[in-house]
C-alpha positions as MATLAB code, in Angstrom:
seq = 'XXXXXXXXXXXXXXXXXXXXXXXXXXXXXXXXXXXXXXXXXXXXXXXXXXXXXXXXXXXXXXXXXXXXXXXXXXXXXXXXXXXXXXXXXXXXXXXXXXXXXXXXXXXXXXXXXXXXXXXXXXXXXXXXXXXXXXXXXXXXXXXXXXXXXXXXXXXXXXXXXXXXXXXXXXXXXXXXXXXXXXXXXXXXXXXXXXXXXXXXXXXXXXXXXXXXXXXXXXXXXXXXXXXXXXXXXXXXXXXXXXXXXXXXXXXXXXXXXXXXXXXXXXXXXXXXXXXXXXXXXXXXXXXXXXXXXXXXXXXXXXXXXXXXXXXXXXXXXXXXXXXXXXXXXXXXXXXXXXXXXXXXXXXXXXXXXXXXXXXXXXXXXXXXXXXXXXXXXXXXXXXXXXXXXXXXXXXXXXXXXXXXXXXXXXXXXXXXXXXXXXXXXXXXXXXXXXXXXXXXXXXXXXXXXXXXXXXXXXXXXXXXXXXXXXXXXXX';
ca = [
     321.205  234.121   82.448;
     323.642  236.497   80.711;
     324.415  239.958   82.079;
     325.003  242.649   79.458;
     326.294  246.165   80.091;
     325.049  248.847   77.681;
     326.755  252.249   77.544;
     324.226  254.455   75.788;
     324.200  258.075   74.584;
     322.159  259.669   71.777;
     319.046  258.910   69.706;
     320.292  255.630   68.206;
     321.050  254.336   71.696;
     317.581  255.330   72.923;
     315.928  253.495   70.019;
     318.023  250.438   70.841;
     316.880  250.514   74.485;
     313.221  250.811   73.447;
     313.721  247.890   71.058;
     315.161  245.758   73.868;
     312.240  246.694   76.094;
     309.775  245.635   73.396;
     311.429  242.321   72.463;
     311.765  240.852   75.992;
     314.559  238.344   75.314;
     314.423  235.584   77.928;
     317.840  234.774   79.363;
     319.337  238.296   79.177;
     319.692  240.939   81.904;
     320.588  244.471   80.830;
     322.397  247.090   82.890;
     322.087  250.355   80.942;
     324.129  253.418   81.888;
     323.844  256.909   80.385;
     324.273  260.589   81.226;
     321.932  262.072   78.598;
     319.072  259.653   77.879;
     315.777  260.248   79.680;
     313.594  257.155   80.270;
     311.457  258.362   83.170;
     308.205  258.015   81.163;
     309.092  254.493   79.966;
     308.025  251.428   81.930;
     311.044  249.149   81.716;
     310.929  245.368   81.904;
     312.180  243.607   85.024;
     315.344  242.464   83.242;
     316.413  246.076   82.476;
     318.173  248.306   85.031;
     318.807  251.929   84.027;
     321.083  254.349   85.888;
     322.852  257.674   85.376;
     326.565  256.819   85.248;
     329.448  258.515   83.424;
     331.294  255.753   81.539;
     334.336  257.977   80.951;
     335.097  257.712   84.669;
     337.579  254.910   85.280;
     336.519  254.446   88.910;
     332.836  254.100   88.015;
     333.534  251.572   85.241;
     335.793  249.644   87.609;
     333.015  249.549   90.194;
     330.455  248.335   87.611;
     332.677  245.569   86.254;
     333.595  244.513   89.780;
     329.969  243.987   90.819;
     329.214  241.162   88.341;
     330.611  239.317   85.341;
     329.303  240.699   82.053;
     329.269  238.513   78.937;
     329.113  241.556   76.623;
     329.468  245.318   76.709;
     327.536  247.295   74.086;
     328.722  250.832   73.368;
     326.345  253.139   71.471;
     327.523  256.723   71.871;
     328.005  259.819   69.692;
     331.221  261.444   70.959;
     334.456  259.891   69.681;
     336.613  261.506   72.393;
     334.412  259.885   75.044;
     334.775  256.546   73.246;
     338.574  256.610   73.562;
     338.355  257.040   77.346;
     335.639  254.379   77.701;
     337.593  251.740   75.753;
     340.747  252.619   77.660;
     338.941  252.197   80.989;
     337.379  248.854   80.002;
     340.616  247.328   78.723;
     342.543  248.362   81.831;
     340.117  246.269   83.876;
     339.355  243.386   81.451;
     340.896  243.257   77.973;
     339.139  239.994   77.075;
     335.507  240.936   77.620;
     333.572  241.070   74.346;
     332.744  244.645   73.302;
     330.194  245.458   70.570;
     330.702  248.984   69.243;
     328.253  250.939   67.078;
     330.735  252.686   64.800;
     329.910  255.861   62.859;
     333.293  257.614   62.892;
     334.434  256.792   59.366;
     336.145  260.182   59.049;
     338.481  259.434   61.943;
     341.817  258.325   60.522;
     344.082  255.537   61.792;
     341.587  254.198   64.312;
     342.928  250.969   65.768;
     340.518  249.103   68.019;
     341.483  246.375   70.510;
     341.057  242.741   69.428;
     338.088  242.224   71.766;
     336.023  244.910   69.961;
     333.499  243.954   67.253;
     332.515  246.880   65.030;
     328.964  247.403   63.781;
     329.116  250.056   61.075;
     325.961  252.187   61.369;
     326.262  253.653   57.867;
     326.735  250.191   56.362;
     323.638  248.916   58.171;
     321.448  251.747   56.889;
     322.846  251.435   53.360;
     322.347  247.661   53.425;
     318.694  247.957   54.469;
     318.020  250.565   51.785;
     319.815  248.440   49.182;
     317.718  245.368   50.041;
     314.546  247.318   49.249;
     315.676  247.819   45.649;
     314.074  245.548   43.024;
     316.147  242.595   41.727;
     318.221  242.430   44.921;
     318.255  239.193   46.986;
     317.652  239.367   50.724;
     320.489  237.738   52.678;
     320.936  237.141   56.407;
     323.214  239.822   57.831;
     323.001  239.019   61.510;
     323.282  235.221   61.705;
     325.715  232.612   60.418;
     328.815  233.797   58.577;
     327.048  236.938   57.277;
     328.459  236.240   53.817;
     325.169  235.562   52.048;
     324.996  231.824   52.780;
     321.370  232.267   53.937;
     319.036  233.911   51.442;
     315.354  234.644   50.933;
     314.264  234.473   47.290;
     310.862  235.730   46.171;
     309.179  233.719   43.398;
     307.630  236.162   40.902;
     304.849  235.353   38.450;
     306.432  233.957   35.309;
     309.405  232.447   37.162;
     310.649  229.092   35.907;
     310.571  227.904   39.537;
     306.837  228.565   39.929;
     304.558  225.505   40.012;
     307.474  223.129   40.518;
     307.908  220.539   43.241;
     311.063  221.047   45.290;
     312.106  217.445   44.641;
     312.390  218.163   40.906;
     315.033  220.864   41.492;
     318.676  219.808   41.529;
     320.203  221.310   44.674;
     323.980  221.018   44.613;
     325.869  223.186   47.120;
     322.533  224.739   48.153;
     319.198  223.634   49.599;
     315.645  224.924   50.014;
     314.839  224.472   53.711;
     311.484  226.264   53.980;
     309.139  228.625   52.196;
     306.798  231.431   53.208;
     303.254  231.677   51.849;
     300.440  233.969   53.008;
     302.464  235.080   56.059;
     303.015  231.481   57.174;
     306.160  229.371   57.137;
     305.957  225.935   55.505;
     308.630  223.345   56.281;
     309.324  222.032   52.806;
     309.900  218.506   51.538;
     310.440  217.024   48.096;
     306.690  217.078   47.302;
     306.142  220.741   48.283;
     305.073  222.775   45.259;
     306.487  226.291   44.859;
     303.866  228.831   43.797;
     304.051  232.432   42.552;
     304.488  234.968   45.387;
     306.096  232.353   47.638;
     309.404  233.225   49.273;
     311.868  230.364   49.573;
     314.467  230.230   52.334;
     317.689  228.786   50.932;
     321.085  227.994   52.425;
     324.275  227.237   50.547;
     327.433  228.605   49.003;
     326.932  232.384   48.513;
     328.047  232.420   44.863;
     325.680  229.521   44.088;
     322.751  231.267   45.797;
     323.406  234.450   43.820;
     323.199  232.429   40.606;
     319.994  230.699   41.780;
     318.510  234.122   42.551;
     319.196  235.263   38.981;
     317.682  232.086   37.511;
     314.550  232.342   39.683;
     313.973  235.906   38.520;
     314.594  235.251   34.841;
     311.567  235.373   32.627;
     310.310  232.205   31.011;
     311.244  231.403   27.451;
     314.746  230.316   28.439;
     314.183  226.565   28.182;
     315.809  224.320   29.497;
     316.499  226.571   32.493;
     316.236  226.341   35.464;
     317.617  222.809   35.018;
     320.674  224.208   33.260;
     321.615  226.176   30.160;
     323.349  223.766   27.783;
     322.554  220.545   25.898;
     324.198  217.141   26.259;
     323.945  214.428   23.599;
     324.958  210.961   24.785;
     325.812  208.567   21.950;
     326.291  204.913   22.879;
     327.716  203.385   19.704;
     326.608  199.914   20.768;
     323.092  201.115   19.901;
     323.502  204.419   18.030;
     326.121  203.605   15.382;
     323.641  203.591   12.485;
     321.877  206.841   13.472;
     324.722  208.716   15.185;
     325.051  211.481   12.578;
     321.256  211.824   12.363;
     321.063  212.250   16.149;
     323.819  214.867   16.058;
     321.933  216.841   13.389;
     318.806  216.822   15.566;
     320.767  217.886   18.649;
     322.292  220.793   16.697;
     318.811  221.812   15.504;
     317.463  221.729   19.073;
     320.417  223.787   20.293;
     319.822  226.465   17.642;
     316.075  226.587   18.330;
     316.554  227.108   22.076;
     318.751  230.210   22.095;
     321.998  231.576   20.724;
     323.819  231.236   24.045;
     323.349  227.503   24.629;
     326.162  225.123   23.753;
     326.031  221.493   22.673;
     328.226  218.843   24.284;
     328.481  215.494   22.488;
     329.749  212.556   24.537;
     330.477  209.328   22.645;
     330.807  206.136   24.690;
     331.751  202.652   23.463;
     333.506  204.175   20.393;
     333.716  201.042   18.236;
     333.723  202.558   14.729;
     336.753  204.625   13.698;
     335.123  206.172   10.595;
     332.134  207.456   12.582;
     334.431  208.810   15.302;
     336.427  210.800   12.742;
     333.232  212.259   11.243;
     331.966  213.238   14.696;
     335.278  214.922   15.560;
     334.965  217.105   12.448;
     331.703  218.540   13.807;
     333.431  220.203   16.786;
     333.302  224.038   16.877;
     333.367  226.721   19.561;
     329.671  226.019   20.214;
     329.900  222.219   19.867;
     332.255  220.264   22.111;
     332.982  216.613   21.291;
     334.223  214.201   23.951;
     335.137  210.606   23.033;
     335.248  208.352   26.110;
     337.577  205.394   25.534;
     338.011  204.442   29.187;
     334.861  202.527   30.098;
     335.704  202.136   33.795;
     333.625  204.514   35.905;
     331.674  205.617   32.842;
     328.683  206.787   34.904;
     330.964  209.026   36.976;
     332.330  210.530   33.751;
     328.828  211.245   32.454;
     327.802  212.785   35.789;
     330.926  214.975   35.834;
     330.251  216.228   32.294;
     326.601  217.030   33.005;
     327.495  218.954   36.165;
     330.609  220.644   34.760;
     328.938  221.951   31.596;
     325.729  223.294   33.220;
     323.546  220.852   31.293;
     319.786  221.378   31.350;
     318.680  219.005   28.582;
     320.059  215.497   28.021;
     319.412  213.911   24.611;
     319.786  210.202   23.905;
     318.249  207.383   21.897;
     315.494  205.093   23.130;
     317.832  202.102   23.485;
     320.508  204.133   25.250;
     317.976  205.416   27.773;
     316.448  202.011   28.538;
     319.760  200.121   28.683;
     320.823  198.575   32.007;
     320.863  201.057   34.962;
     320.907  204.018   32.556;
     317.350  205.101   33.393;
     318.026  205.412   37.143;
     321.308  207.184   36.394;
     319.502  209.830   34.338;
     316.862  210.241   37.041;
     319.504  211.043   39.652;
     320.841  213.885   37.479;
     317.499  215.767   37.831;
     317.719  217.005   34.231;
     315.174  217.053   31.410;
     315.680  214.042   29.131;
     314.756  214.116   25.434;
     314.497  210.559   24.042;
     314.964  210.563   20.288;
     312.442  208.707   18.129;
     311.869  208.012   14.466;
     310.162  211.399   14.152;
     312.814  214.088   13.799;
     312.561  217.339   15.751;
     311.751  219.289   12.556;
     308.803  216.963   11.827;
     307.070  217.473   15.178;
     303.709  219.210   14.745;
     302.168  218.677   18.187;
     303.120  218.204   21.826;
     300.937  216.001   24.007;
     300.649  215.192   27.704;
     298.696  212.078   28.647;
     296.712  212.850   31.802;
     296.598  210.588   34.816;
     295.742  210.883   38.487;
     299.314  211.679   39.301;
     300.419  214.621   41.444;
     303.211  215.141   38.919;
     300.791  216.611   36.370;
     300.894  220.081   37.903;
     304.636  219.972   38.495;
     305.550  219.480   34.824;
     303.067  222.023   33.450;
     305.240  225.158   33.338;
     308.195  223.365   31.730;
     305.882  221.857   29.096;
     304.414  225.266   28.228;
     307.877  226.832   28.236;
     309.109  224.215   25.748;
     306.098  224.726   23.480;
     306.534  228.500   23.506;
     310.251  228.173   22.709;
     309.663  225.729   19.836;
     306.407  227.398   18.682;
     304.364  224.203   19.037;
     300.772  223.645   20.247;
     300.177  221.720   23.476;
     297.412  219.147   23.806;
     296.335  217.823   27.206;
     294.950  214.338   26.547;
     292.360  213.194   29.074;
     291.849  209.594   27.957;
     290.030  207.143   30.212;
     288.738  203.648   29.307;
     285.705  204.161   31.581;
     284.976  207.768   30.668;
     285.652  208.971   34.222;
     286.801  212.563   33.659;
     285.510  214.185   36.857;
     288.571  213.458   39.029;
     290.863  215.426   36.731;
     288.877  218.663   36.482;
     291.176  220.517   38.902;
     294.254  219.518   36.920;
     292.664  220.785   33.703;
     291.804  224.081   35.420;
     295.433  224.350   36.532;
     296.664  223.937   32.943;
     294.122  226.448   31.654;
     295.379  228.958   34.239;
     299.036  228.404   33.327;
     298.209  228.647   29.612;
     297.298  232.317   30.111;
     300.934  233.047   30.982;
     302.294  231.686   27.697;
     301.889  232.371   24.019;
     300.931  228.759   23.268;
     297.973  227.245   21.418;
     296.464  225.019   24.148;
     293.804  222.331   23.725;
     292.180  219.754   26.018;
     290.990  216.524   24.384;
     288.768  214.067   26.271;
     288.118  210.598   24.914;
     286.975  207.184   26.173;
     290.070  205.195   25.272;
     293.183  203.459   26.570;
     295.642  206.364   27.009;
     298.798  204.451   26.126;
     297.341  202.841   23.005;
     296.223  206.281   21.882;
     299.723  207.564   22.489;
     301.228  204.863   20.253;
     298.909  205.915   17.413;
     299.876  209.599   17.507;
     301.917  210.861   14.555;
     304.484  213.670   14.438;
     303.986  214.231   18.158;
     306.333  214.801   21.067;
     305.003  213.114   24.207;
     305.837  214.806   27.518;
     305.572  213.020   30.857;
     306.983  213.120   34.376;
     310.309  211.429   35.068;
     309.833  209.611   38.363;
     311.758  207.324   40.645;
     310.610  203.718   40.878;
     307.530  203.589   43.085;
     307.622  201.554   46.293;
     303.889  200.814   46.013;
     303.593  197.500   44.116;
     300.361  198.420   42.314;
     301.675  201.814   41.195;
     304.982  200.204   40.268;
     303.127  197.766   38.004;
     301.242  200.665   36.375;
     304.533  202.487   35.798;
     305.988  199.292   34.301;
     303.098  198.995   31.812;
     303.478  202.671   30.938;
     307.229  202.215   30.382;
     306.596  199.305   27.986;
     304.234  201.436   25.895;
     306.579  204.435   25.883;
     309.595  202.330   24.927;
     307.673  201.042   21.880;
     306.665  204.505   20.695;
     308.211  205.825   17.484;
     307.619  209.386   18.657;
     310.235  211.262   20.671;
     309.628  211.553   24.416;
     310.515  214.313   26.851;
     310.789  213.433   30.539;
     310.653  216.187   33.161;
     312.116  215.318   36.604;
     309.668  214.847   39.440;
     310.126  213.380   42.908;
     307.075  211.582   44.250;
     306.170  212.347   47.866;
     306.076  208.614   48.604;
     309.747  208.366   47.770;
];
């Protein structure tokens, strides 16, 4: 049990006492002294003792502090001259006791308070609360932790790029989503928790990082590939990409221009075996296109990871063979970035975007990013509900979800249902970009086998693929 002495005068002090009486903090006992406050009509809790005592009297303060050991002294008064005597009296008796002072004497010059005094600026508190009510201002914790903005509440508006995303699909470096609030209830989040419009996420992390996350969350859609990042990264492995390297660069430049004027393209060449190609690639470098030739092949994955993090990459582009080469697929998954796998169909030749439906929980998670891409590139989106047995009933809710999201975007949206093998149908599509979830290897053997079959079909496709990160709840 902690004993706390409160020296109280004025309206603010009275409100503070009433607040204490209402909150009933277990483990605290309050001894409140005042000469002006009237509490005779207030029924005080058992842990509050109120008495008429003049705190400017040294003998009375000495008597109070001699009766018991106080952990804190709170001073909420209005008269600055009285404050000087009170602090002087306290520090004569005990100059180490912790004093919390409600300060509203900003006009007083050259005020030097003892080291044991913590100032709470009343005007700053009021201004801070008013400021937090303004639109487009994040809510940070001011009374816990370091009070530097390392704890923040972020509201998810309709149209946010974070809406309808699973938390596991969001790269969280130097920050973390620890919980979210929905319908006046707190939900302890995990990787499979989906963020919905009007949710409020509780995040902790480096203050400057959280401020940037707040801005990204509140940006309107149409800024693909955000929120995964702003820029584009083309990885050329000349063991596989030597023949098509310049073609791939042209496509990456086209994608960069189609996204927005502010995105930059970073080209990273690994296994640089052809001098002529390297020289041609170097000539492409401009202020908007950075070229990096990696000759040192030791720790190559660390180099790629550093580049992707350093350059705020949101979209990684690579060839089919580069993506499916040894360990490369799991490396890309760990980056939590969108991956565009180049195919024989160039980006300019794409006429349709398709998503092959399945019973996967990832279907809802990738929906907003898919629509955002289609709106940015002015392409129609087709949701393909293909089933060999014609069993379409189980996926009705997913279709309804996509139809709801479609209303938020300026995208031509179509649902196609057909009794067919979905992956064979996918192989037969022409001039189509196929979008699917990018998942970690499943621990369930049956699901892992299904994913393996799907991977074989996708790797044989001549169409480009776009993989959107998703973390399965089973992982």
